[in-house]
C-alpha positions in Angstrom: -20.6 -18.0 36.9 -18.2 -15.2 36.1 -16.0 -17.5 34.1 -19.1 -18.7 32.0 -20.0 -15.1 31.3 -16.4 -14.4 30.3 -16.4 -17.4 28.0 -19.7 -16.4 26.3 -18.4 -12.9 25.8 -15.2 -14.2 24.1 -17.3 -16.4 21.9 -19.5 -13.5 21.0 -16.6 -11.3 20.1 -15.0 -14.0 18.1 -18.2 -14.6 16.1 -18.6 -10.8 15.5 -15.0 -10.6 14.4 -15.5 -13.5 11.9 -18.7 -11.8 10.5 -16.9 -8.5 10.0 -13.9 -10.3 8.4 -16.2 -12.2 6.0 -18.1 -9.0 5.1 -14.8 -7.3 4.3 -13.4 -10.2 2.3 -16.7 -11.0 0.5 -16.2 -8.5 -2.4 -12.7 -10.1 -3.1 -14.2 -13.6 -2.9 -17.0 -12.7 -5.3 -14.5 -11.1 -7.7 -12.5 -14.3 -7.7 -15.6 -16.5 -8.2 -16.8 -14.3 -11.1 -13.4 -14.6 -12.8 -14.1 -18.3 -13.3 -17.4 -17.7 -15.1 -18.3 -17.0 -18.7 -19.6 -13.6 -19.6 -23.3 -14.7 -19.9 -23.0 -16.3 -16.4 -21.3 -13.2 -15.0 -24.1 -10.9 -16.1 -27.0 -13.3 -15.5 -27.3 -12.5 -11.8 -25.8 -13.2 -8.3 -24.3 -16.7 -8.0 -21.6 -18.1 -5.8 -21.2 -21.2 -8.1 -18.5 -20.7 -10.7 -18.4 -22.8 -13.9 -14.7 -23.4 -13.5 -13.7 -22.0 -16.9 -10.4 -20.3 -17.5 -11.8 -18.5 -20.6 -11.6 -15.0 -19.1 -8.0 -15.5 -18.0 -6.9 -16.7 -21.4 -8.6 -13.8 -23.1 -7.1 -11.3 -20.6 -3.6 -12.6 -21.3 -4.1 -12.7 -25.1 -5.4 -9.2 -25.2 -2.8 -7.6 -22.8 0.5 -8.9 -21.7 0.2 -9.3 -18.0 3.9 -9.5 -17.3 4.6 -5.9 -18.4 2.1 -4.1 -16.0 3.1 -6.6 -13.3 6.7 -5.6 -13.6 5.7 -1.9 -13.7 3.8 -2.4 -10.5 6.7 -4.1 -8.8 9.3 -1.5 -9.9 7.1 1.5 -9.1 5.8 0.3 -5.7 9.2 -1.0 -4.5 11.1 2.0 -5.9 8.7 4.6 -4.4 8.9 2.7 -1.0 12.7 2.7 -1.0 12.8 6.4 -1.9 10.2 7.2 0.8 12.3 5.4 3.4 15.5 7.1 2.4 13.8 10.5 2.9 11.5 9.5 5.8 14.0 7.9 8.1 16.3 11.0 8.5 13.2 13.2 8.7 11.6 11.1 11.4 14.9 10.9 13.3 15.2 14.6 13.3 11.6 15.2 14.5 11.8 12.5 17.1 15.2 13.2 18.7 15.8 16.8 17.8 12.3 18.4 17.9 12.0 22.1 17.2 9.4 24.6 18.0 7.3 23.9 14.9 7.8 20.1 14.8 4.2 19.2 15.6 3.0 21.9 13.2 5.1 20.4 10.4 3.8 16.9 11.2 0.2 18.1 11.1 0.8 20.0 7.9 2.3 16.9 6.3 -0.7 14.9 7.4 -3.1 17.5 6.1 -1.8 17.0 2.6 -3.3 13.5 2.6 -6.7 15.1 3.2 -6.6 17.2 0.0 -8.6 15.8 -2.9 -6.1 14.6 -5.5 -8.2 16.0 -8.3 -7.6 19.5 -7.0 -3.9 19.3 -8.1 -4.4 17.1 -11.1 -4.0 19.9 -13.7 -0.8 21.5 -12.4 0.9 18.1 -11.8 -0.1 16.8 -15.2 1.3 20.0 -16.9 4.6 19.6 -14.9 4.9 16.0 -15.9 4.2 16.9 -19.5 6.8 19.7 -19.6 9.4 17.6 -17.8 8.8 14.6 -20.1 7.7 12.3 -17.2 4.3 11.3 -18.6 4.0 7.5 -19.0 7.4 6.9 -17.3 8.3 4.7 -14.4 10.6 7.4 -12.9 7.8 10.0 -12.9 5.3 7.7 -11.3 7.8 6.4 -8.8 8.5 9.9 -7.6 4.9 10.8 -7.6 3.9 7.8 -5.4 6.8 8.4 -3.1 5.7 12.0 -2.5 2.0 11.2 -1.9 2.9 8.4 0.6 5.8 10.2 2.3 3.6 11.9 5.0 2.4 8.4 6.2 5.9 7.1 6.2 7.2 10.0 8.2 4.4 9.8 10.7 4.7 6.0 11.2 8.5 6.2 11.6 8.2 9.2 13.9 5.9 7.2 16.2 8.2 4.2 16.2 11.4 6.3 16.9 9.7 8.1 19.8 9.5 4.7 21.6 13.3 4.3 21.5 15.1 5.8 24.5 17.1 8.8 23.6 19.8 7.8 26.1 20.9 5.0 23.7 21.7 7.5 21.0 23.4 9.7 23.5 25.6 6.8 24.5 26.4 6.2 20.9 27.5 9.8 20.4 29.7 9.6 23.5 31.3 6.5 21.9 32.2 8.6 18.9 29.3 7.6 16.5 28.7 10.1 13.7 25.3 11.3 12.7 25.2 8.8 9.8 26.5 6.0 12.0 23.9 6.8 14.7 21.0 6.5 12.2 22.3 3.4 10.3 24.0 1.3 13.0 22.0 2.2 16.1 18.6 3.6 15.3 17.7 1.5 12.3 18.4 -1.9 13.8 16.4 -1.1 16.9 13.4 0.0 14.8 13.4 -2.9 12.3 9.8 -4.0 13.2 8.5 -0.5 12.7 10.5 0.1 9.5 9.4 -3.3 8.1 5.7 -2.5 8.7 6.1 0.9 7.2 7.8 -0.7 4.2 5.0 -3.2 3.7 2.2 -0.7 4.2 3.8 1.7 1.7 4.2 -1.1 -0.9 0.5 -1.9 -0.5 -0.6 1.7 -0.8 1.6 2.2 -3.9 0.5 -1.1 -5.5 -3.2 -0.1 -5.0 -2.9 3.5 -6.2 -5.2 4.0 -9.2 -6.0 7.8 -9.5 -2.5 8.9 -10.5 -1.5 5.7 -12.3 -4.4 6.0 -14.7 -3.9 9.7 -15.4 -0.2 9.8 -15.7 0.4 6.6 -17.7 -0.8 5.1 -20.9 1.1 2.0 -22.1 4.8 1.9 -21.2 4.6 2.6 -17.5 1.1 1.4 -16.9 0.9 -0.8 -13.7 -1.8 -3.3 -12.9 -4.3 -0.7 -11.7 -4.3 0.8 -15.2 -4.3 -2.8 -16.6 -7.7 -3.3 -15.0 -9.3 -0.3 -16.6 -8.4 -1.5 -20.1 -11.2 -4.0 -19.8 -13.9 -1.3 -19.9 -15.2 -0.1 -23.2 -17.9 2.1 -24.7 -19.9 -1.1 -25.2 -20.0 -1.7 -21.4 -18.1 -3.7 -18.8 -17.1 -7.3 -19.4 -17.6 -8.5 -15.9 -15.9 -11.9 -16.2 -12.8 -10.5 -17.9 -12.8 -7.5 -15.5 -12.9 -9.9 -12.6 -10.1 -12.0 -14.0 -7.9 -8.9 -14.5 -8.7 -7.7 -11.0 -7.8 -11.1 -9.6 -4.5 -11.1 -11.4 -3.8 -7.6 -10.1 -4.6 -8.2 -6.4 -3.2 -11.8 -6.2 0.5 -10.8 -5.7 -0.3 -8.2 -3.0 -2.7 -10.6 -1.2 -0.1 -13.3 -1.2 2.6 -10.9 0.1 0.3 -9.6 2.8 -0.6 -13.2 3.8 3.0 -14.2 4.3 4.1 -11.0 6.0 1.0 -10.5 8.2 2.9 -11.4 11.4 5.7 -8.9 10.6 3.1 -6.3 9.7 1.1 -6.7 12.9 4.3 -6.8 15.0 5.4 -3.5 13.4 2.0 -1.8 13.8 2.0 -2.7 17.5 5.6 -1.8 18.0 6.0 0.2 21.2 2.3 -0.2 22.1 3.2 -2.2 25.2 6.1 -1.2 27.4 
């Protein structure tokens, strides 16, 4: 009897999980379906049956070269992630293994910066970028995305590093390891799952960032998030073309997430079970 109840409970939770997953994925699915419709079909009403036309994709490509914003997205997201790891790993190491009196306060302050509305600092940051010649540049946007995602990187790495026994690092010091050697050759290899998940999550966050990319770029450094907004006009939204542009923008990150999901889950659960 108990086994039957347990089986029904598992089936119920499985069905509930599938329903939640489908609800989350449905907007993406509908966007993909709409991208294969003509404009009249897209605005005619709700329908899950596409006409199968590639008209919107051809028009999107002919109007705006997809390759340029795609490369901008790759360079900016990967570059900001690498910079964030270069800064975040030593910072997280210091807080995890050499905590000070105000370590927790610093961590909370860093996290609190993510709660601040981005529009509150838009004007001073825009003026700084203008004066420093960083508007519409890959370097400026890379540094910007690195800074806004750095608190999450430090917090995640700090959590992972706390799960590593400090005795291992002490043994490395007794064997003559330098500070740099301790971080690079001892700590980093042991925290590969956590670092990998942090890297993947940061790339996703940087790839999906739209507020700063739209306001700090125009043409030269515009990534795919800015590429999508180019298909709105004073005449209205072209739903089929907008859906095609959105599909092209999210496809690379969806594919990357699909193939790296095992590593991402492994890293996110790193240290959860001892």
